[in-house]
C-alpha positions in Angstrom: 0.1 -0.2 -0.1 1.4 3.3 -1.1 1.3 5.9 1.5 0.7 9.7 0.3 -0.6 13.0 1.7 -3.5 12.3 -0.2 -4.5 9.3 1.7 -5.5 11.3 4.7 -2.8 8.7 6.8 0.1 10.4 9.6 3.1 11.4 7.8 5.8 9.5 9.1 9.3 11.7 10.2 11.3 11.7 7.3 15.2 10.8 7.4 17.3 11.5 4.6 20.7 9.2 4.4 22.8 9.6 1.2 25.4 6.9 0.6 28.0 9.3 -0.7 30.4 9.1 1.2 30.7 5.1 1.0 31.4 5.7 -2.7 33.8 9.0 -3.0 35.5 8.5 0.7 35.8 5.1 1.5 36.0 3.1 -1.7 37.7 6.2 -4.0 39.8 7.3 -1.3 38.9 11.3 -1.9 36.6 14.0 -1.0 32.6 13.6 -1.7 32.2 16.2 -4.5 29.7 19.0 -4.1 27.8 18.0 -6.7 26.8 14.2 -7.9 24.2 11.9 -9.4 22.7 9.0 -8.5 19.9 7.0 -7.9 17.0 7.2 -5.2 14.6 4.8 -3.3 11.5 6.0 -1.2 11.6 3.6 2.0 8.3 3.9 4.3 8.6 2.1 7.9 6.6 2.0 10.9 7.6 4.7 12.7 9.6 6.8 9.6 10.3 7.2 6.1 13.5 7.5 4.5 14.9 9.1 1.5 18.2 6.9 0.7 20.4 8.5 -2.1 23.2 6.6 -3.6 25.6 7.4 -6.5 25.2 5.4 -9.7 28.5 3.6 -9.3 27.5 2.3 -6.0 24.3 0.7 -6.7 23.5 -0.7 -10.3 20.0 -1.1 -9.5 17.6 0.5 -7.0 17.4 -3.0 -5.2 21.2 -2.5 -4.7 20.4 0.9 -2.7 17.9 -1.6 -0.3 19.9 -3.7 0.5 22.4 -1.3 1.7 20.2 0.1 3.8 18.9 -2.8 5.3 22.8 -3.7 6.0 22.8 -0.7 8.0 20.0 -1.0 9.7 19.9 -4.4 11.2 16.6 -5.1 11.9 15.6 -4.9 8.8 15.7 -7.7 6.6 15.4 -7.5 2.7 15.7 -10.7 -0.1 17.8 -9.5 -2.7 16.6 -11.4 -6.5 18.7 -10.0 -9.5 17.7 -6.7 -9.9 14.6 -6.4 -7.7 14.4 -7.5 -4.3 11.5 -7.4 -1.1 11.4 -6.5 2.5 11.1 -9.5 4.5 9.8 -7.5 7.6 6.7 -6.3 8.3 5.4 -2.9 8.0 8.6 -2.2 5.9 8.1 -1.3 1.9 10.3 0.4 -1.0 7.2 3.1 -2.5 8.9 4.1 -5.7 12.2 5.1 -6.4 14.2 7.2 -9.7 17.0 9.1 -10.4 18.5 12.2 -8.4 21.3 15.1 -9.0 22.4 16.9 -5.9 23.9 19.9 -5.5 25.4 21.1 -2.3 26.7 24.2 -3.7 23.4 25.7 -5.0 21.6 24.1 -2.3 19.0 22.1 -4.4 17.7 18.1 -4.8 16.4 17.1 -8.0 14.1 14.3 -8.2 13.0 12.4 -11.4 12.5 9.0 -13.0 10.8 5.9 -12.3 12.2 2.3 -10.7 11.7 -0.4 -12.8 11.8 -2.5 -10.1 9.8 -0.2 -7.3 7.5 2.0 -9.7 7.2 5.6 -9.5 7.4 7.6 -6.2 4.9 10.2 -5.0 6.8 13.5 -6.1 4.9 15.8 -4.3 4.5 14.1 -1.2 8.4 13.3 -1.0 9.0 17.0 -1.9 7.4 18.2 0.9 8.5 15.7 3.4 12.4 16.0 2.2 12.2 19.6 2.6 11.1 19.1 6.4 14.0 17.7 7.1 16.4 19.1 9.6 19.5 20.2 7.2 17.9 20.0 4.3 15.3 23.1 5.0 17.8 25.7 2.9 17.2 23.3 0.3 15.0 23.3 -2.8 13.4 20.3 -4.0 12.9 20.1 -7.7 10.9 17.6 -9.5 11.5 17.0 -13.0 14.4 15.8 -15.4 17.0 18.7 -15.5 16.7 20.4 -18.6 
């Protein structure tokens, strides 16, 4: 069941997790650049929601992002199957995914596209929720493919 603002459900707290430092700093041995692109998934849990960002070179498939998320959140289980996968822990779901462009200099996050494995994300609801996350309130959240 996909949750959205239109459903009238309680909006869970959103957390933004960015795996850029794993790729750039840990694997590449260099500083995370201020501007980069990647893929994202929107994950909903029992008490919070997550916007999880990952550089494209770190996560070939959206399911790889979810798999890494579960490695970091040990109480959440996930079964990977090729380029797809599903949570095995009740109360967790992937609410869609897509691509992103993040610019820390100009302070904006651009979201667009659709995950082949998990479908489209609820763009307006995700924009509103991401904008309210501590540390992201000064960022502009843009929707739609960059020009």
